[in-house]
A tleap script that builds the chain and sets N, CA, C and O, in Angstrom:
source leaprc.protein.ff14SB
mol = sequence {
  NTHR LYS THR VAL PHE ASN THR SER GLY LYS
  LYS LYS GLY SER ASP ASP PRO SER LYS PRO
  LYS GLU PRO LYS GLU PRO LYS GLU PRO LYS
  GLU PRO LYS ASP PRO LYS GLN PRO GLU LYS
  PRO GLY GLY GLY SER GLY GLU GLN PRO LYS
  GLN PRO GLU LYS PRO LYS ASP PRO LYS LYS
  PRO ASP ASP GLY ASN PRO ASP ILE THR LEU
  PRO GLU CGLU
}
set mol.1.N position { 20.635 3.799 79.482 }
set mol.1.CA position { 20.341 5.251 79.408 }
set mol.1.C position { 20.318 5.767 81.144 }
set mol.1.O position { 20.905 6.694 81.702 }
set mol.2.N position { 19.690 5.073 81.494 }
set mol.2.CA position { 19.897 4.655 83.326 }
set mol.2.C position { 21.084 5.572 83.541 }
set mol.2.O position { 21.096 6.785 83.752 }
set mol.3.N position { 21.770 4.974 83.470 }
set mol.3.CA position { 23.477 5.418 84.321 }
set mol.3.C position { 23.719 6.370 83.663 }
set mol.3.O position { 24.415 7.206 84.240 }
set mol.4.N position { 23.234 6.745 82.020 }
set mol.4.CA position { 23.784 8.394 81.176 }
set mol.4.C position { 23.265 9.183 82.239 }
set mol.4.O position { 23.888 10.030 82.880 }
set mol.5.N position { 22.138 8.862 82.372 }
set mol.5.CA position { 20.812 10.062 82.960 }
set mol.5.C position { 21.631 10.210 84.629 }
set mol.5.O position { 22.018 11.319 84.998 }
set mol.6.N position { 21.837 8.810 85.632 }
set mol.6.CA position { 22.268 8.960 86.752 }
set mol.6.C position { 23.915 10.145 86.517 }
set mol.6.O position { 24.158 11.186 87.128 }
set mol.7.N position { 24.580 9.604 85.664 }
set mol.7.CA position { 25.691 10.185 85.082 }
set mol.7.C position { 25.715 11.885 85.067 }
set mol.7.O position { 26.383 12.742 85.646 }
set mol.8.N position { 24.501 11.887 83.983 }
set mol.8.CA position { 24.273 13.487 83.540 }
set mol.8.C position { 23.630 14.106 85.116 }
set mol.8.O position { 24.117 15.097 85.661 }
set mol.9.N position { 22.579 13.392 85.636 }
set mol.9.CA position { 22.088 14.673 87.010 }
set mol.9.C position { 23.793 14.588 87.879 }
set mol.9.O position { 24.097 15.586 88.533 }
set mol.10.N position { 24.710 13.515 87.840 }
set mol.10.CA position { 25.624 13.754 88.475 }
set mol.10.C position { 26.717 14.076 87.813 }
set mol.10.O position { 27.776 13.458 87.924 }
set mol.11.N position { 26.528 15.114 87.043 }
set mol.11.CA position { 27.432 15.167 85.964 }
set mol.11.C position { 27.660 16.889 86.630 }
set mol.11.O position { 28.032 17.470 85.610 }
set mol.12.N position { 27.630 18.115 87.923 }
set mol.12.CA position { 27.825 19.030 88.185 }
set mol.12.C position { 29.040 18.072 89.635 }
set mol.12.O position { 29.730 18.971 90.115 }
set mol.13.N position { 29.317 17.024 90.162 }
set mol.13.CA position { 29.854 15.812 91.007 }
set mol.13.C position { 30.712 14.940 90.335 }
set mol.13.O position { 31.748 14.568 90.886 }
set mol.14.N position { 30.273 14.397 88.696 }
set mol.14.CA position { 30.786 13.069 88.881 }
set mol.14.C position { 31.948 13.932 87.674 }
set mol.14.O position { 33.142 13.719 87.465 }
set mol.15.N position { 31.277 14.647 87.234 }
set mol.15.CA position { 31.958 15.817 86.009 }
set mol.15.C position { 33.260 16.174 86.837 }
set mol.15.O position { 34.365 15.719 86.539 }
set mol.16.N position { 33.031 17.035 87.913 }
set mol.16.CA position { 34.396 17.464 88.420 }
set mol.16.C position { 35.231 16.760 88.561 }
set mol.16.O position { 36.276 17.346 88.278 }
set mol.17.N position { 35.475 15.349 88.980 }
set mol.17.CA position { 36.430 14.779 88.961 }
set mol.17.C position { 36.686 14.345 87.623 }
set mol.17.O position { 37.776 14.406 87.055 }
set mol.18.N position { 35.528 13.868 87.115 }
set mol.18.CA position { 35.868 12.954 85.890 }
set mol.18.C position { 36.376 14.448 84.243 }
set mol.18.O position { 37.199 14.486 83.328 }
set mol.19.N position { 35.353 15.286 84.728 }
set mol.19.CA position { 36.495 16.462 83.852 }
set mol.19.C position { 37.397 17.202 84.228 }
set mol.19.O position { 37.102 18.118 84.994 }
set mol.20.N position { 38.405 17.069 83.912 }
set mol.20.CA position { 40.284 18.137 84.424 }
set mol.20.C position { 39.488 19.152 84.496 }
set mol.20.O position { 39.066 19.533 85.588 }
set mol.21.N position { 39.043 19.958 82.947 }
set mol.21.CA position { 38.656 21.356 83.518 }
set mol.21.C position { 37.926 22.169 84.257 }
set mol.21.O position { 38.281 23.347 84.214 }
set mol.22.N position { 37.161 21.955 84.818 }
set mol.22.CA position { 36.172 21.785 86.135 }
set mol.22.C position { 37.320 21.967 87.285 }
set mol.22.O position { 37.380 23.036 87.892 }
set mol.23.N position { 38.059 21.103 87.518 }
set mol.23.CA position { 39.428 21.069 88.999 }
set mol.23.C position { 40.778 21.601 88.053 }
set mol.23.O position { 41.959 21.591 88.398 }
set mol.24.N position { 40.190 22.068 86.740 }
set mol.24.CA position { 41.502 23.319 86.402 }
set mol.24.C position { 40.852 24.147 86.715 }
set mol.24.O position { 41.101 24.687 87.793 }
set mol.25.N position { 40.219 24.410 86.258 }
set mol.25.CA position { 39.479 26.391 86.444 }
set mol.25.C position { 39.734 26.381 88.150 }
set mol.25.O position { 40.404 27.340 88.531 }
set mol.26.N position { 39.303 25.453 89.193 }
set mol.26.CA position { 39.662 25.926 90.262 }
set mol.26.C position { 41.214 26.291 90.127 }
set mol.26.O position { 41.460 27.497 90.135 }
set mol.27.N position { 42.081 25.583 90.029 }
set mol.27.CA position { 43.167 24.474 90.379 }
set mol.27.C position { 44.253 25.857 89.560 }
set mol.27.O position { 45.271 26.266 90.119 }
set mol.28.N position { 43.797 26.367 88.275 }
set mol.28.CA position { 44.720 27.984 87.578 }
set mol.28.C position { 44.265 28.206 88.598 }
set mol.28.O position { 44.927 27.626 89.459 }
set mol.29.N position { 43.129 28.976 89.175 }
set mol.29.CA position { 44.041 30.583 90.103 }
set mol.29.C position { 44.354 30.071 91.695 }
set mol.29.O position { 44.502 30.755 92.707 }
set mol.30.N position { 44.397 28.537 91.506 }
set mol.30.CA position { 45.043 27.845 92.456 }
set mol.30.C position { 46.530 28.225 92.338 }
set mol.30.O position { 47.028 28.919 93.224 }
set mol.31.N position { 47.196 27.847 91.390 }
set mol.31.CA position { 48.167 27.729 91.184 }
set mol.31.C position { 50.022 29.006 90.800 }
set mol.31.O position { 51.237 28.905 90.971 }
set mol.32.N position { 48.902 30.153 90.166 }
set mol.32.CA position { 49.117 31.153 89.991 }
set mol.32.C position { 48.573 31.856 91.634 }
set mol.32.O position { 48.548 33.086 91.591 }
set mol.33.N position { 48.177 31.291 92.940 }
set mol.33.CA position { 48.270 32.010 93.898 }
set mol.33.C position { 48.797 31.654 94.677 }
set mol.33.O position { 49.222 32.270 95.654 }
set mol.34.N position { 48.923 30.159 94.318 }
set mol.34.CA position { 50.738 30.129 95.450 }
set mol.34.C position { 51.915 30.172 94.853 }
set mol.34.O position { 52.596 29.425 95.555 }
set mol.35.N position { 52.759 30.672 93.790 }
set mol.35.CA position { 53.409 30.829 93.080 }
set mol.35.C position { 53.355 32.754 93.989 }
set mol.35.O position { 54.281 33.278 94.609 }
set mol.36.N position { 51.925 33.355 93.713 }
set mol.36.CA position { 52.106 34.601 94.812 }
set mol.36.C position { 51.915 34.795 95.844 }
set mol.36.O position { 52.139 35.852 96.434 }
set mol.37.N position { 51.464 33.825 96.275 }
set mol.37.CA position { 51.338 34.193 97.845 }
set mol.37.C position { 52.867 33.950 98.222 }
set mol.37.O position { 53.569 34.672 97.515 }
set mol.38.N position { 53.461 33.333 98.921 }
set mol.38.CA position { 54.689 33.544 98.822 }
set mol.38.C position { 55.163 35.002 98.124 }
set mol.38.O position { 56.076 35.682 98.592 }
set mol.39.N position { 54.666 35.236 97.356 }
set mol.39.CA position { 54.402 36.700 96.220 }
set mol.39.C position { 54.789 37.593 97.417 }
set mol.39.O position { 55.873 38.124 97.655 }
set mol.40.N position { 53.233 37.636 98.354 }
set mol.40.CA position { 52.080 38.960 98.392 }
set mol.40.C position { 53.254 38.825 100.494 }
set mol.40.O position { 53.504 39.593 101.423 }
set mol.41.N position { 53.441 37.847 100.250 }
set mol.41.CA position { 54.165 37.894 102.344 }
set mol.41.C position { 55.534 38.849 101.658 }
set mol.41.O position { 55.904 39.978 101.984 }
set mol.42.N position { 56.314 37.551 100.186 }
set mol.42.CA position { 57.854 38.717 100.345 }
set mol.42.C position { 57.359 39.510 100.084 }
set mol.42.O position { 57.625 40.443 100.842 }
set mol.43.N position { 56.352 39.876 98.987 }
set mol.43.CA position { 56.567 41.530 98.344 }
set mol.43.C position { 55.349 42.064 99.352 }
set mol.43.O position { 54.795 43.110 99.011 }
set mol.44.N position { 55.079 41.668 100.089 }
set mol.44.CA position { 54.531 42.606 101.439 }
set mol.44.C position { 55.376 43.180 101.731 }
set mol.44.O position { 55.265 44.398 101.598 }
set mol.45.N position { 56.170 42.843 102.069 }
set mol.45.CA position { 57.464 43.808 103.127 }
set mol.45.C position { 58.112 44.651 102.326 }
set mol.45.O position { 58.639 45.751 102.495 }
set mol.46.N position { 57.915 43.617 101.024 }
set mol.46.CA position { 58.965 44.994 99.845 }
set mol.46.C position { 57.975 46.084 99.156 }
set mol.46.O position { 58.373 47.072 98.539 }
set mol.47.N position { 56.082 45.593 99.454 }
set mol.47.CA position { 54.859 46.606 99.324 }
set mol.47.C position { 55.234 47.501 100.257 }
set mol.47.O position { 55.756 48.513 99.788 }
set mol.48.N position { 55.102 47.435 101.818 }
set mol.48.CA position { 55.690 47.691 102.423 }
set mol.48.C position { 56.289 49.117 102.077 }
set mol.48.O position { 55.557 50.045 101.733 }
set mol.49.N position { 57.118 49.187 102.144 }
set mol.49.CA position { 58.125 50.291 101.877 }
set mol.49.C position { 57.699 50.860 100.509 }
set mol.49.O position { 57.862 52.080 100.546 }
set mol.50.N position { 57.129 50.383 99.099 }
set mol.50.CA position { 56.673 50.737 98.241 }
set mol.50.C position { 55.682 51.823 98.198 }
set mol.50.O position { 55.885 52.785 97.458 }
set mol.51.N position { 54.172 51.722 99.243 }
set mol.51.CA position { 53.291 51.490 99.995 }
set mol.51.C position { 53.475 53.748 100.655 }
set mol.51.O position { 52.550 54.558 100.597 }
set mol.52.N position { 54.526 53.961 101.024 }
set mol.52.CA position { 54.602 55.248 102.020 }
set mol.52.C position { 54.896 55.887 100.260 }
set mol.52.O position { 54.522 56.919 99.703 }
set mol.53.N position { 55.742 54.696 99.785 }
set mol.53.CA position { 56.882 55.518 98.505 }
set mol.53.C position { 55.575 56.111 97.054 }
set mol.53.O position { 55.670 56.917 96.129 }
set mol.54.N position { 54.719 55.401 97.437 }
set mol.54.CA position { 52.889 55.696 96.257 }
set mol.54.C position { 52.661 56.883 96.877 }
set mol.54.O position { 52.887 57.882 96.195 }
set mol.55.N position { 52.006 57.150 98.751 }
set mol.55.CA position { 51.859 58.538 99.013 }
set mol.55.C position { 52.452 59.770 98.899 }
set mol.55.O position { 52.061 60.887 99.239 }
set mol.56.N position { 54.127 59.138 98.013 }
set mol.56.CA position { 54.792 60.457 99.179 }
set mol.56.C position { 54.230 61.092 97.273 }
set mol.56.O position { 53.607 62.138 97.096 }
set mol.57.N position { 54.645 60.182 96.185 }
set mol.57.CA position { 54.785 60.203 95.461 }
set mol.57.C position { 53.038 61.464 94.727 }
set mol.57.O position { 53.004 62.206 93.745 }
set mol.58.N position { 52.392 61.281 95.330 }
set mol.58.CA position { 50.729 61.507 94.944 }
set mol.58.C position { 50.604 63.126 95.641 }
set mol.58.O position { 50.084 64.144 95.184 }
set mol.59.N position { 51.418 62.830 97.120 }
set mol.59.CA position { 51.809 64.170 97.853 }
set mol.59.C position { 52.726 64.557 97.243 }
set mol.59.O position { 52.279 65.188 96.285 }
set mol.60.N position { 54.041 64.547 97.231 }
set mol.60.CA position { 54.744 65.408 96.648 }
set mol.60.C position { 54.742 66.330 97.659 }
set mol.60.O position { 54.088 67.365 97.526 }
set mol.61.N position { 55.470 66.077 98.799 }
set mol.61.CA position { 56.108 66.987 99.491 }
set mol.61.C position { 56.546 67.831 99.220 }
set mol.61.O position { 55.885 68.677 99.823 }
set mol.62.N position { 57.587 68.533 98.457 }
set mol.62.CA position { 58.325 68.714 97.659 }
set mol.62.C position { 57.628 69.925 96.713 }
set mol.62.O position { 57.547 71.139 96.901 }
set mol.63.N position { 57.004 68.765 95.241 }
set mol.63.CA position { 56.141 69.831 94.686 }
set mol.63.C position { 55.379 70.621 95.343 }
set mol.63.O position { 55.374 71.826 95.090 }
set mol.64.N position { 54.231 69.821 96.760 }
set mol.64.CA position { 53.372 70.499 97.911 }
set mol.64.C position { 54.170 72.107 98.214 }
set mol.64.O position { 54.413 73.159 97.623 }
set mol.65.N position { 54.274 71.749 98.945 }
set mol.65.CA position { 55.595 72.556 99.378 }
set mol.65.C position { 55.072 74.222 98.510 }
set mol.65.O position { 54.530 75.292 98.789 }
set mol.66.N position { 55.687 73.492 97.331 }
set mol.66.CA position { 56.393 75.062 96.580 }
set mol.66.C position { 55.170 75.080 96.214 }
set mol.66.O position { 54.958 76.151 96.783 }
set mol.67.N position { 53.497 74.663 95.451 }
set mol.67.CA position { 52.672 74.551 95.239 }
set mol.67.C position { 51.498 75.429 96.088 }
set mol.67.O position { 50.476 76.076 95.864 }
set mol.68.N position { 52.457 74.952 97.356 }
set mol.68.CA position { 51.920 75.594 98.537 }
set mol.68.C position { 52.315 77.250 98.553 }
set mol.68.O position { 51.478 78.145 98.670 }
set mol.69.N position { 53.333 77.391 98.454 }
set mol.69.CA position { 53.914 78.578 98.517 }
set mol.69.C position { 53.229 79.610 97.306 }
set mol.69.O position { 52.768 80.750 97.246 }
set mol.70.N position { 53.504 78.302 96.276 }
set mol.70.CA position { 52.905 79.669 94.942 }
set mol.70.C position { 52.059 80.462 95.275 }
set mol.70.O position { 52.286 81.599 94.861 }
set mol.71.N position { 51.236 80.355 95.811 }
set mol.71.CA position { 49.825 80.375 95.537 }
set mol.71.C position { 49.308 81.642 97.450 }
set mol.71.O position { 48.416 82.457 97.685 }
set mol.72.N position { 50.461 81.089 98.260 }
set mol.72.CA position { 51.010 81.945 98.582 }
set mol.72.C position { 51.371 83.696 98.428 }
set mol.72.O position { 50.917 84.813 98.675 }
set mol.73.N position { 52.779 82.824 97.705 }
set mol.73.CA position { 53.590 83.881 96.986 }
set mol.73.C position { 52.262 84.927 96.199 }
set mol.73.O position { 52.568 85.905 95.518 }
savepdb mol mol.pdb
quit
């Protein structure tokens, strides 16, 4: 029972390596992060051109010009 109490007290530390679930939890986010990491730098370059495109969509300079001229007219 002493060992059980010790292990129970060490559950925080011993369970981490013994319980694959605990290490899996941090591993799960790490796994998707690993593939995402290359995607982030790779996607980042792709997102960069997308970023200006995104603000252009809401900005819609074409729509904004007619919108501004409409009230002006």
